[in-house]
DSSP file (Angstrom, degrees, kcal/mol; ACC not computed):
  #  RESIDUE AA STRUCTURE BP1 BP2  ACC     N-H-->O    O-->H-N    N-H-->O    O-->H-N    TCO  KAPPA ALPHA  PHI   PSI    X-CA   Y-CA   Z-CA
    1    1 A M              0   0    0      0, 0.0    32,-2.3     0, 0.0     2,-0.7   0.000 360.0 360.0 360.0 143.8    4.4    2.7   11.9
    2    2 A K  E     -a   33   0A   0     30,-0.2    55,-2.4    53,-0.1    56,-1.4  -0.891 360.0-173.9-104.3 111.9    1.4    4.0   10.1
    3    3 A I  E     -ab  34  58A   0     30,-2.8    32,-1.6    -2,-0.7     2,-0.4  -0.884  11.9-169.0-109.1 131.5    1.3    2.7    6.6
    4    4 A L  E     -ab  35  59A   0     54,-2.3    56,-3.0    -2,-0.4     2,-0.3  -0.967  18.8-176.9-112.9 139.2   -1.2    3.7    3.9
    5    5 A A  E     -ab  36  60A   0     30,-2.6    32,-3.1    -2,-0.4     2,-0.4  -0.924  22.8-155.7-136.3 157.8   -1.2    1.6    0.7
    6    6 A I  E     -ab  37  61A   0     54,-2.3    56,-2.9    -2,-0.3     2,-0.4  -0.999  11.6-166.2-128.9 133.3   -2.8    1.4   -2.7
    7    7 A T  E     +ab  38  62A   0     30,-2.2    32,-2.4    -2,-0.4     2,-0.3  -0.972  17.4 156.8-118.3 137.9   -3.1   -1.9   -4.5
    8    8 A A  E     - b   0  63A   0     54,-1.8    56,-2.2    -2,-0.4    57,-0.5  -0.880  15.2-170.5-160.4 123.9   -4.0   -2.0   -8.3
    9    9 A C        -     0   0    0     -2,-0.3    -2,-0.0    30,-0.2    54,-0.0  -0.651  40.4-101.6-109.8 171.7   -3.3   -4.7  -10.9
   10   10 A T  S    S+     0   0    0      1,-0.2    -1,-0.1    -2,-0.2    53,-0.0   0.877 122.8  36.6 -63.3 -38.6   -3.8   -4.5  -14.6
   11   11 A A  S    S-     0   0    0     -3,-0.0    -1,-0.2     1,-0.0    29,-0.0   0.749  97.7-139.6 -85.0 -24.6   -7.1   -6.5  -14.6
   12   12 A G  S    S+     0   0    0     28,-0.1    29,-3.4     1,-0.1    30,-0.3   0.778  73.4  87.3  73.1  25.8   -8.3   -4.9  -11.3
   13   13 A I  S  > S+     0   0    0     27,-0.2     4,-1.2    28,-0.1     5,-0.2   0.482  89.3   5.6-119.3 -97.9   -9.6   -8.2  -10.1
   14   14 A A  H >> S+     0   0    0      1,-0.2     4,-2.5     2,-0.2     3,-0.6   0.944 124.3  46.1 -65.6 -57.3   -7.7  -10.9   -8.2
   15   15 A H  H 3> S+     0   0    0      1,-0.3     4,-2.6     2,-0.2     5,-0.3   0.836 107.0  59.7 -62.1 -34.2   -4.3   -9.5   -7.5
   16   16 A T  H 3> S+     0   0    0      1,-0.2     4,-1.3     2,-0.2    -1,-0.3   0.930 115.1  34.4 -56.7 -46.2   -5.6   -6.1   -6.3
   17   17 A Y  H <X S+     0   0    0     -4,-1.2     4,-1.9    -3,-0.6    -2,-0.2   0.804 116.3  53.3 -84.6 -31.8   -7.6   -7.8   -3.5
   18   18 A I  H  X S+     0   0    0     -4,-2.5     4,-2.5     2,-0.2    -2,-0.2   0.922 110.0  49.6 -66.6 -43.7   -5.2  -10.6   -2.7
   19   19 A A  H  X S+     0   0    0     -4,-2.6     4,-2.6    -5,-0.2     5,-0.2   0.886 108.0  54.6 -62.7 -39.4   -2.4   -8.0   -2.3
   20   20 A K  H  X S+     0   0    0     -4,-1.3     4,-2.5    -5,-0.3    -1,-0.2   0.946 110.9  44.7 -57.5 -49.4   -4.6   -6.0    0.0
   21   21 A E  H  X S+     0   0    0     -4,-1.9     4,-2.4     1,-0.2    -2,-0.2   0.901 112.9  50.7 -64.6 -41.7   -5.2   -9.0    2.3
   22   22 A K  H  X S+     0   0    0     -4,-2.5     4,-2.5     2,-0.2    -1,-0.2   0.910 112.1  47.3 -63.3 -42.3   -1.6  -10.0    2.3
   23   23 A L  H  X S+     0   0    0     -4,-2.6     4,-2.7     2,-0.2     5,-0.3   0.923 111.9  49.8 -64.8 -44.5   -0.5   -6.4    3.2
   24   24 A E  H  X S+     0   0    0     -4,-2.5     4,-2.1    -5,-0.2    -2,-0.2   0.929 113.7  45.5 -61.1 -44.8   -3.0   -6.1    6.0
   25   25 A N  H  X S+     0   0    0     -4,-2.4     4,-2.3     2,-0.2    -2,-0.2   0.928 115.0  46.8 -65.2 -45.5   -2.0   -9.5    7.5
   26   26 A A  H  X S+     0   0    0     -4,-2.5     4,-1.5    -5,-0.2    -2,-0.2   0.923 112.8  49.2 -64.1 -44.3    1.7   -8.8    7.3
   27   27 A A  H  <>S+     0   0    0     -4,-2.7     5,-2.9     1,-0.2     4,-0.3   0.923 111.8  48.3 -62.7 -45.1    1.4   -5.3    8.8
   28   28 A R  H ><5S+     0   0    0     -4,-2.1     3,-1.5    -5,-0.3    -1,-0.2   0.919 110.1  52.0 -61.4 -43.8   -0.7   -6.5   11.7
   29   29 A E  H 3<5S+     0   0    0     -4,-2.3    -1,-0.2     1,-0.3    -2,-0.2   0.806 111.0  48.8 -62.1 -28.5    1.7   -9.4   12.4
   30   30 A M  T 3<5S-     0   0    0     -4,-1.5    -1,-0.3    -3,-0.2    -2,-0.2   0.381 120.6-108.3 -94.4   4.2    4.6   -6.8   12.4
   31   31 A G  T < 5S+     0   0    0     -3,-1.5     2,-0.3    -4,-0.3    -3,-0.2   0.669  73.8 133.3  82.7  17.7    2.7   -4.4   14.8
   32   32 A D      < -     0   0    0     -5,-2.9     2,-0.4    -6,-0.2    -1,-0.3  -0.684  56.2-124.2-101.0 153.9    1.9   -1.7   12.2
   33   33 A F  E     +a    2   0A   0    -32,-2.3   -30,-2.8    -2,-0.3     2,-0.3  -0.776  37.3 179.2 -86.2 139.0   -1.3    0.1   11.4
   34   34 A I  E     -a    3   0A   0     -2,-0.4     2,-0.4   -32,-0.2   -30,-0.2  -0.999  21.9-174.7-144.2 143.9   -2.3   -0.2    7.8
   35   35 A K  E     -a    4   0A   0    -32,-1.6   -30,-2.6    -2,-0.3     2,-0.5  -0.995  15.8-158.8-132.3 131.4   -5.1    1.0    5.6
   36   36 A V  E     -a    5   0A   0     -2,-0.4     2,-0.5   -32,-0.2   -30,-0.2  -0.942   5.3-159.3-119.1 122.8   -5.3   -0.2    2.0
   37   37 A E  E     -a    6   0A   0    -32,-3.1   -30,-2.2    -2,-0.5     2,-0.4  -0.824  15.3-150.5 -91.3 133.4   -7.1    1.5   -0.8
   38   38 A T  E     -aC   7  45A   0      7,-1.9     7,-2.3    -2,-0.5     2,-0.5  -0.878  12.8-165.5-105.5 140.0   -7.9   -0.7   -3.7
   39   39 A Q  E     + C   0  44A   0    -32,-2.4   -30,-0.2    -2,-0.4     5,-0.2  -0.776  38.3 149.1-120.5  83.5   -8.2    0.5   -7.3
   40   40 A G  E >   - C   0  43A   0      3,-1.8     3,-1.9    -2,-0.5   -27,-0.2  -0.206  64.9 -73.4-107.3-166.1   -9.9   -2.4   -8.9
   41   41 A S  T 3  S+     0   0    0    -29,-3.4   -28,-0.1     1,-0.3     3,-0.1   0.718 129.9  52.0 -66.3 -20.4  -12.3   -3.2  -11.7
   42   42 A I  T 3  S-     0   0    0      1,-0.4    -1,-0.3   -30,-0.3     2,-0.2   0.306 118.7-107.0 -98.7   9.8  -15.2   -1.8   -9.6
   43   43 A G  E <   -C   40   0A   0     -3,-1.9    -3,-1.8   -31,-0.1    -1,-0.4  -0.591  63.3 -16.8 103.7-164.6  -13.4    1.5   -8.9
   44   44 A V  E     -C   39   0A   0     -5,-0.2     2,-0.4    -2,-0.2    -5,-0.2  -0.647  60.0-176.6 -83.6 131.1  -11.8    2.9   -5.8
   45   45 A E  E     +C   38   0A   0     -7,-2.3    -7,-1.9    -2,-0.4     3,-0.1  -0.964  64.6  13.8-126.0 146.3  -12.7    1.3   -2.5
   46   46 A N  S    S-     0   0    0     -2,-0.4    -1,-0.2    -9,-0.2     3,-0.1   0.906  87.2-153.4  60.2  44.4  -11.6    2.2    1.0
   47   47 A E        -     0   0    0     -3,-0.2     2,-0.3     1,-0.1    -1,-0.1  -0.154  14.4-112.9 -56.1 137.3  -10.3    5.6   -0.3
   48   48 A L        -     0   0    0     -3,-0.1    -1,-0.1   -43,-0.1   -44,-0.0  -0.569  32.1-137.4 -73.5 128.2   -7.5    7.2    1.7
   49   49 A K    >>  -     0   0    0     -2,-0.3     4,-2.5     1,-0.1     3,-0.5  -0.547  17.7-114.6 -88.3 152.9   -8.7   10.4    3.4
   50   50 A P  H 3> S+     0   0    0      0, 0.0     4,-2.4     0, 0.0     5,-0.1   0.875 116.8  50.7 -54.5 -40.9   -6.6   13.6    3.4
   51   51 A E  H 3> S+     0   0    0      2,-0.2     4,-1.5     1,-0.2     5,-0.1   0.831 109.8  50.6 -68.9 -30.2   -6.2   13.5    7.3
   52   52 A E  H <> S+     0   0    0     -3,-0.5     4,-0.8     2,-0.2    -1,-0.2   0.910 110.8  48.9 -69.0 -42.9   -5.0    9.9    7.0
   53   53 A I  H >< S+     0   0    0     -4,-2.5     3,-0.8     1,-0.2    -2,-0.2   0.916 108.9  53.6 -62.1 -43.6   -2.5   10.8    4.4
   54   54 A R  H 3< S+     0   0    0     -4,-2.4    -1,-0.2     1,-0.2    -2,-0.2   0.879 113.6  42.2 -58.5 -39.8   -1.3   13.7    6.5
   55   55 A D  H 3< S+     0   0    0     -4,-1.5    -1,-0.2    -5,-0.1    -2,-0.2   0.509  91.1 111.4 -88.7  -5.5   -0.7   11.4    9.5
   56   56 A A    <<  -     0   0    0     -4,-0.8    20,-0.2    -3,-0.8   -53,-0.2  -0.375  56.0-153.2 -74.2 146.4    0.9    8.5    7.6
   57   57 A D  S    S+     0   0    0    -55,-2.4    19,-0.3     1,-0.3     2,-0.3   0.806  81.1   5.4 -79.9 -34.3    4.6    7.6    8.0
   58   58 A I  E     -b    3   0A   0    -56,-1.4   -54,-2.3    17,-0.1     2,-0.5  -0.997  58.7-142.4-152.7 147.5    4.7    6.1    4.5
   59   59 A I  E     -bd   4  77A   0     17,-2.4    19,-3.0    -2,-0.3     2,-0.6  -0.975  20.8-164.3-111.7 122.0    2.6    5.6    1.4
   60   60 A L  E     -bd   5  78A   0    -56,-3.0   -54,-2.3    -2,-0.5     2,-0.7  -0.933   3.4-168.5-110.1 120.6    3.1    2.3   -0.3
   61   61 A I  E     -bd   6  79A   0     17,-3.4    19,-2.7    -2,-0.6     2,-0.8  -0.927   6.2-179.7-112.0 110.9    1.9    1.9   -3.9
   62   62 A A  E     +bd   7  80A   0    -56,-2.9   -54,-1.8    -2,-0.7     2,-0.3  -0.868  33.3 134.5-108.4  96.3    1.8   -1.7   -5.1
   63   63 A A  E     -b    8   0A   0     17,-1.9   -54,-0.2    -2,-0.8     4,-0.1  -0.987  53.9-159.5-149.3 151.2    0.5   -1.4   -8.6
   64   64 A D  S    S+     0   0    0    -56,-2.2     2,-0.3    -2,-0.3   -55,-0.2   0.215  86.6  59.4-110.9   9.5    1.0   -2.5  -12.2
   65   65 A I  S    S-     0   0    0    -57,-0.5     2,-0.3   -56,-0.0   -57,-0.1  -0.845 101.8 -79.7-128.1 168.2   -0.9    0.5  -13.5
   66   66 A R        -     0   0    0     -2,-0.3     2,-0.4    -3,-0.0    -2,-0.1  -0.527  43.5-166.5 -72.1 130.1   -0.5    4.2  -13.2
   67   67 A V        -     0   0    0     -2,-0.3     2,-0.4    -4,-0.1    -4,-0.0  -0.973  25.4-117.8-117.4 131.1   -1.7    5.6   -9.9
   68   68 A N        -     0   0    0     -2,-0.4     3,-0.2     1,-0.1    -2,-0.0  -0.537  29.5-177.7 -70.3 123.2   -2.1    9.4   -9.4
   69   69 A K    >   +     0   0    0     -2,-0.4     3,-2.3     1,-0.2    -1,-0.1   0.322  49.2 108.7-104.6   5.3    0.2   10.5   -6.7
   70   70 A D  G >  S+     0   0    0      1,-0.3     3,-1.4     2,-0.2    -1,-0.2   0.855  75.6  57.0 -53.8 -39.0   -0.7   14.2   -6.5
   71   71 A R  G 3  S+     0   0    0      1,-0.3    -1,-0.3    -3,-0.2    -2,-0.1   0.570 100.4  60.2 -71.8  -7.3   -2.4   13.8   -3.2
   72   72 A F  G X  S+     0   0    0     -3,-2.3     3,-2.5     3,-0.1    -1,-0.3   0.219  70.3 145.8-104.6  13.8    0.8   12.4   -1.6
   73   73 A E  T <  S+     0   0    0     -3,-1.4     3,-0.1     1,-0.3    -3,-0.0  -0.268  72.5  17.4 -55.5 131.5    3.0   15.5   -2.3
   74   74 A G  T 3  S+     0   0    0      1,-0.3     2,-0.3     3,-0.0    -1,-0.3   0.377 104.9 108.4  87.9  -4.3    5.5   15.9    0.5
   75   75 A K  S <  S-     0   0    0     -3,-2.5     2,-0.5     1,-0.0    -1,-0.3  -0.714  79.7-103.0-102.9 154.9    5.0   12.3    1.8
   76   76 A A        -     0   0    0    -19,-0.3   -17,-2.4    -2,-0.3     2,-0.4  -0.667  45.2-170.1 -73.2 124.0    7.5    9.4    1.6
   77   77 A V  E     -d   59   0A   0     -2,-0.5     2,-0.5   -19,-0.2   -17,-0.2  -0.972  14.3-166.2-124.0 132.3    6.2    7.2   -1.2
   78   78 A V  E     -d   60   0A   0    -19,-3.0   -17,-3.4    -2,-0.4     2,-0.5  -0.977   8.1-165.8-115.1 125.8    7.4    3.7   -2.2
   79   79 A E  E     +d   61   0A   0     -2,-0.5   -17,-0.2   -19,-0.2   -19,-0.0  -0.955  17.6 158.0-115.2 128.7    6.3    2.4   -5.5
   80   80 A I  E     -d   62   0A   0    -19,-2.7   -17,-1.9    -2,-0.5     2,-0.1  -0.945  46.0 -92.1-140.9 159.2    6.7   -1.3   -6.3
   81   81 A P    >>  -     0   0    0      0, 0.0     3,-1.5     0, 0.0     4,-0.6  -0.477  37.8-120.3 -69.3 148.5    5.1   -3.9   -8.7
   82   82 A I  H >> S+     0   0    0      1,-0.3     4,-1.9   -74,-0.2     3,-0.8   0.790 108.3  72.5 -61.5 -27.0    2.2   -5.7   -7.1
   83   83 A S  H 3> S+     0   0    0      1,-0.3     4,-2.1     2,-0.2    -1,-0.3   0.810  87.8  62.0 -60.5 -29.3    4.1   -9.0   -7.6
   84   84 A M  H <> S+     0   0    0     -3,-1.5     4,-2.6     1,-0.2    -1,-0.3   0.882 105.7  45.8 -65.2 -36.1    6.5   -8.0   -4.8
   85   85 A I  H << S+     0   0    0     -3,-0.8    -2,-0.2    -4,-0.6    -1,-0.2   0.882 110.0  54.0 -70.9 -38.5    3.5   -8.0   -2.4
   86   86 A M  H  < S+     0   0    0     -4,-1.9    -2,-0.2     1,-0.2    -1,-0.2   0.873 117.8  36.9 -63.5 -35.4    2.2  -11.3   -3.7
   87   87 A K  H  < S+     0   0    0     -4,-2.1    -2,-0.2     1,-0.2    -1,-0.2   0.890 137.5   1.2 -84.5 -41.9    5.7  -12.9   -3.1
   88   88 A S     X  +     0   0    0     -4,-2.6     4,-2.0    -5,-0.2    -1,-0.2  -0.507  56.2 164.3-153.4  75.1    6.8  -11.3    0.1
   89   89 A P  H  > S+     0   0    0      0, 0.0     4,-2.2     0, 0.0     5,-0.2   0.904  86.8  49.3 -63.3 -39.7    4.6   -8.8    1.9
   90   90 A K  H  > S+     0   0    0      1,-0.2     4,-2.7     2,-0.2     5,-0.2   0.883 108.5  54.6 -65.8 -37.4    6.6   -9.1    5.2
   91   91 A G  H  > S+     0   0    0      2,-0.2     4,-2.0     1,-0.2    -1,-0.2   0.901 108.4  48.5 -61.1 -41.8    9.8   -8.6    3.2
   92   92 A V  H  X S+     0   0    0     -4,-2.0     4,-1.9    -8,-0.2    -2,-0.2   0.934 113.3  46.2 -65.5 -46.1    8.5   -5.4    1.7
   93   93 A I  H  X S+     0   0    0     -4,-2.2     4,-2.4     1,-0.2    -2,-0.2   0.882 110.1  54.5 -64.8 -37.7    7.3   -4.0    5.1
   94   94 A S  H  X S+     0   0    0     -4,-2.7     4,-2.3     1,-0.2    -1,-0.2   0.906 107.4  50.3 -61.3 -41.6   10.6   -5.0    6.7
   95   95 A K  H  X S+     0   0    0     -4,-2.0     4,-2.6     2,-0.2    -1,-0.2   0.896 109.1  51.6 -63.7 -39.6   12.5   -3.0    4.0
   96   96 A I  H  X S+     0   0    0     -4,-1.9     4,-2.3     2,-0.2     6,-0.2   0.922 108.6  51.2 -62.4 -43.4   10.3    0.0    4.7
   97   97 A H  H  X>S+     0   0    0     -4,-2.4     5,-1.9     1,-0.2     4,-1.2   0.927 111.4  48.4 -57.3 -45.9   11.1   -0.3    8.4
   98   98 A Q  H  <5S+     0   0    0     -4,-2.3     3,-0.3     1,-0.2    -2,-0.2   0.924 112.1  47.6 -62.3 -45.6   14.8   -0.4    7.6
   99   99 A K  H  <5S+     0   0    0     -4,-2.6    -1,-0.2     1,-0.2    -2,-0.2   0.859 118.8  40.0 -65.9 -35.6   14.7    2.6    5.3
  100  100 A L  H  <5S-     0   0    0     -4,-2.3    -1,-0.2    -5,-0.2    -2,-0.2   0.558 105.5-126.2 -90.4  -8.5   12.6    4.7    7.8
  101  101 A G  T  <5       0   0    0     -4,-1.2    -3,-0.2    -3,-0.3    -4,-0.1   0.840 360.0 360.0  67.4  33.4   14.6    3.5   10.9
  102  102 A K      <       0   0    0     -5,-1.9    -4,-0.2    -6,-0.2    -5,-0.1   0.364 360.0 360.0-119.1 360.0   11.3    2.4   12.6
């Protein structure tokens, strides 16, 4: 499965980047491709490109702040609090697999 994700916490420091790492590790262990955009205190890093969005199976937004979703129109989007990734990144990805039947 091709997952694109955004992580963003209220402070934009620790949890944003820890969640990115947890998602990347969990997705790789589960055999999925993942790219994670961070929206932290230093701005957007690893920005998702339009062609990547077009080809993605799912967009996962793990954030405690508002994230603009306009660029994801027509795509399956899952929005969760960042704490869910901090607690169980594999659990979140497993649920996505179940919902998408992949």
